[in-house]
C-alpha positions in Angstrom: 4.9 -7.8 9.4 2.6 -9.2 6.7 3.0 -8.5 3.0 -0.2 -8.6 1.0 -0.7 -8.6 -2.7 -3.6 -6.4 -3.7 -5.8 -6.3 -6.9 -4.5 -2.8 -7.7 -2.1 -1.4 -10.4 -0.1 0.7 -8.0 -0.1 0.1 -4.3 1.5 3.5 -3.6 -1.6 5.3 -5.1 -3.8 3.1 -3.0 -1.9 3.9 0.2 -2.1 7.6 -0.5 -5.9 7.3 -1.1 -6.2 5.4 2.3 -4.4 8.2 4.1 -6.2 11.1 2.4 -9.7 10.0 1.5 -10.7 6.9 3.5 -11.9 6.9 7.1 -13.8 4.5 9.4 -15.1 6.0 12.7 -13.0 9.1 11.9 -9.8 7.0 11.8 -7.5 6.1 8.9 -5.3 3.2 7.9 -1.6 3.2 7.5 0.2 0.7 5.1 3.6 0.8 3.5 3.9 0.2 -0.3 6.4 -2.6 -0.8 8.0 -1.5 -4.1 10.6 0.5 -2.3 11.8 -2.6 -0.4 12.7 -4.6 -3.6 16.0 -4.1 -5.5 14.4 -5.3 -8.7 12.3 -2.6 -10.5 8.7 -3.6 -10.9 8.5 -6.0 -8.0 6.1 -5.1 -5.1 4.2 -2.6 -7.1 0.9 -4.3 -6.1 2.0 -5.2 -2.5 1.7 -3.5 0.8 2.8 -4.3 4.4 1.1 -3.6 7.7 
């Protein structure tokens, strides 16, 4: 698993956009927002894992 820091304010919003509005060759991309994996509030808000 790779964790990637993105230039976004909220990775959860970005992941939702990927699943609902973005496709390539009629396929979508699934990522997990990382904020839910941190015990400290505010960490991982701009990170995803694949």
